[in-house]
ZAMARGU-4260 file (C-alpha; in steps of 0.2 Angstrom, whole numbers, plus 5000, padded with zeros to 4 digits):
<rodrens>
0) 5568/5572/5371 | 5582/5566/5360 | 5600/5570/5365 | 5612/5572/5350 | 5629/5566/5354
5) 5643/5578/5351 | 5656/5573/5337 | 5669/5584/5346 | 5683/5576/5355 | 5679/5571/5373
10) 5684/5583/5386 | 5693/5572/5399 | 5711/5569/5404 | 5720/5562/5389 | 5737/5555/5387
15) 5749/5558/5373 | 5760/5544/5366 | 5778/5551/5368 | 5781/5552/5349 | 5801/5552/5350
20) 5801/5538/5364 | 5787/5526/5358 | 5778/5523/5342 | 5762/5513/5345 | 5756/5506/5328
25) 5738/5504/5325 | 5728/5494/5312 | 5710/5500/5309 | 5698/5488/5300 | 5682/5495/5292
30) 5672/5483/5281 | 5686/5475/5270 | 5698/5489/5272 | 5713/5491/5283 | 5720/5508/5288
35) 5737/5509/5295 | 5743/5523/5307 | 5749/5527/5324 | 5742/5532/5341 | 5742/5551/5344
40) 5734/5552/5360 | 5720/5543/5370 | 5709/5543/5386 | 5699/5530/5395 | 5685/5532/5382
45) 5693/5534/5366 | 5709/5538/5356 | 5715/5549/5342 | 5725/5540/5328 | 5736/5548/5314
50) 5734/5538/5298 | 5741/5538/5281 | 5725/5540/5272 | 5708/5547/5277 | 5697/5535/5287
55) 5678/5536/5285 | 5668/5543/5300 | 5652/5536/5307 | 5657/5518/5304 | 5660/5504/5317
60) 5677/5497/5316 | 5689/5485/5324 | 5706/5492/5330 | 5722/5484/5335 | 5736/5492/5345
65) 5753/5484/5344 | 5764/5485/5360 | 5781/5491/5354 | 5790/5482/5368 | 5783/5465/5365
70) 5771/5455/5354 | 5755/5460/5364 | 5741/5466/5353 | 5725/5474/5360 | 5710/5473/5349
75) 5693/5481/5352 | 5678/5488/5343 | 5677/5507/5340 | 5666/5520/5333 | 5674/5534/5322
80) 5667/5551/5328 | 5678/5564/5319 | 5691/5566/5306 | 5703/5581/5302 | 5717/5583/5290
85) 5732/5594/5294 | 5748/5595/5283 | 5745/5579/5274 | 5741/5569/5289 | 5724/5562/5294
90) 5718/5562/5312 | 5703/5552/5317 | 5694/5552/5334 | 5688/5535/5340 | 5676/5530/5354
95) 5680/5513/5362 | 5666/5501/5363 | 5657/5500/5380 | 5665/5489/5392 | 5683/5491/5385
100) 5694/5494/5400 | 5710/5503/5395 | 5718/5500/5412 | 5719/5481/5409 | 5731/5484/5393
105) 5748/5490/5391 | 5741/5508/5387 | 5737/5510/5405 | 5756/5514/5407 | 5753/5530/5397
110) 5738/5535/5407 | 5748/5533/5423 | 5762/5544/5416 | 5750/5558/5412 | 5740/5557/5429
115) 5756/5559/5439
</rodrens>
Protein backbone atom coordinates (compact mmCIF):
# COMPACT_ATOMS: atom_id res chain seq x y z
CA UNK A 1 0.00 0.00 0.00
CA UNK A 2 1.48 3.35 -1.01
CA UNK A 3 1.53 6.13 1.54
CA UNK A 4 1.07 9.61 0.17
CA UNK A 5 3.05 12.19 2.08
CA UNK A 6 1.20 15.27 3.20
CA UNK A 7 2.13 18.62 1.74
CA UNK A 8 0.77 20.37 4.82
CA UNK A 9 3.14 21.88 7.40
CA UNK A 10 4.39 19.39 10.00
CA UNK A 11 2.55 19.26 13.30
CA UNK A 12 5.50 19.37 15.67
CA UNK A 13 6.88 21.99 18.04
CA UNK A 14 8.09 24.96 16.02
CA UNK A 15 10.17 27.98 16.90
CA UNK A 16 9.62 31.46 15.55
CA UNK A 17 12.49 33.72 14.69
CA UNK A 18 11.75 36.77 16.88
CA UNK A 19 11.35 39.19 13.99
CA UNK A 20 12.03 42.43 15.87
CA UNK A 21 15.02 41.02 17.74
CA UNK A 22 16.72 38.87 15.11
CA UNK A 23 16.52 38.58 11.35
CA UNK A 24 17.99 35.37 9.95
CA UNK A 25 18.78 35.78 6.27
CA UNK A 26 18.42 32.79 3.95
CA UNK A 27 19.48 32.03 0.41
CA UNK A 28 17.68 29.22 -1.41
CA UNK A 29 19.33 27.76 -4.50
CA UNK A 30 17.21 25.86 -7.03
CA UNK A 31 18.90 24.87 -10.26
CA UNK A 32 20.63 28.08 -11.37
CA UNK A 33 18.36 30.47 -9.42
CA UNK A 34 18.90 32.06 -6.01
CA UNK A 35 15.88 33.13 -3.95
CA UNK A 36 16.49 35.54 -1.06
CA UNK A 37 14.44 35.71 2.10
CA UNK A 38 14.30 35.33 5.86
CA UNK A 39 13.51 32.54 8.28
CA UNK A 40 9.95 32.81 9.56
CA UNK A 41 9.85 29.72 11.78
CA UNK A 42 11.23 26.24 11.96
CA UNK A 43 11.32 22.89 13.69
CA UNK A 44 13.68 19.93 13.92
CA UNK A 45 12.49 18.63 10.53
CA UNK A 46 12.00 21.78 8.47
CA UNK A 47 11.47 25.51 8.18
CA UNK A 48 9.22 28.18 6.77
CA UNK A 49 10.86 31.03 4.93
CA UNK A 50 9.49 34.34 3.73
CA UNK A 51 10.88 35.24 0.32
CA UNK A 52 10.65 38.20 -2.00
CA UNK A 53 9.51 36.13 -4.98
CA UNK A 54 7.65 32.82 -5.40
CA UNK A 55 9.70 29.67 -4.96
CA UNK A 56 8.83 26.59 -7.05
CA UNK A 57 7.61 23.67 -4.90
CA UNK A 58 8.51 20.03 -5.34
CA UNK A 59 12.12 20.83 -6.14
CA UNK A 60 15.22 19.75 -4.27
CA UNK A 61 17.18 22.79 -3.20
CA UNK A 62 20.18 23.97 -1.21
CA UNK A 63 19.58 26.47 1.60
CA UNK A 64 21.97 28.72 3.50
CA UNK A 65 21.10 30.24 6.88
CA UNK A 66 23.25 33.23 7.86
CA UNK A 67 23.93 33.69 11.59
CA UNK A 68 23.26 37.38 12.26
CA UNK A 69 25.69 37.52 15.20
CA UNK A 70 28.79 36.26 13.40
CA UNK A 71 29.87 34.86 10.06
CA UNK A 72 28.61 31.28 10.53
CA UNK A 73 26.65 29.93 7.57
CA UNK A 74 24.65 26.72 7.76
CA UNK A 75 24.06 24.94 4.48
CA UNK A 76 21.87 21.90 3.87
CA UNK A 77 19.65 20.27 1.27
CA UNK A 78 15.89 20.75 1.52
CA UNK A 79 12.73 19.75 -0.30
CA UNK A 80 10.10 22.41 -0.92
CA UNK A 81 6.75 21.00 0.16
CA UNK A 82 4.32 23.93 0.14
CA UNK A 83 4.00 27.59 -0.83
CA UNK A 84 1.53 30.32 0.09
CA UNK A 85 1.22 34.01 -0.68
CA UNK A 86 -0.14 36.53 1.80
CA UNK A 87 -0.19 40.30 1.32
CA UNK A 88 2.56 40.25 -1.27
CA UNK A 89 4.91 38.01 0.72
CA UNK A 90 5.75 34.46 -0.36
CA UNK A 91 5.97 31.76 2.31
CA UNK A 92 7.56 28.38 1.55
CA UNK A 93 7.64 25.24 3.66
CA UNK A 94 10.89 23.28 3.50
CA UNK A 95 11.76 19.80 4.76
CA UNK A 96 15.40 19.31 5.79
CA UNK A 97 17.37 16.43 4.29
CA UNK A 98 17.51 13.29 6.38
CA UNK A 99 20.43 13.46 8.77
CA UNK A 100 20.44 17.27 9.18
CA UNK A 101 20.70 17.98 12.91
CA UNK A 102 19.46 21.46 13.74
CA UNK A 103 20.70 21.05 17.33
CA UNK A 104 24.30 21.26 16.07
CA UNK A 105 23.75 24.73 14.55
CA UNK A 106 23.15 28.25 15.84
CA UNK A 107 19.41 27.64 15.19
CA UNK A 108 19.38 25.37 18.28
CA UNK A 109 19.19 28.53 20.40
CA UNK A 110 15.77 29.29 18.92
CA UNK A 111 14.58 25.73 19.62
CA UNK A 112 15.62 25.99 23.27
CA UNK A 113 13.91 29.36 23.65
CA UNK A 114 10.59 27.84 22.52
CA UNK A 115 10.92 24.65 24.60
CA UNK A 116 11.47 26.55 27.87
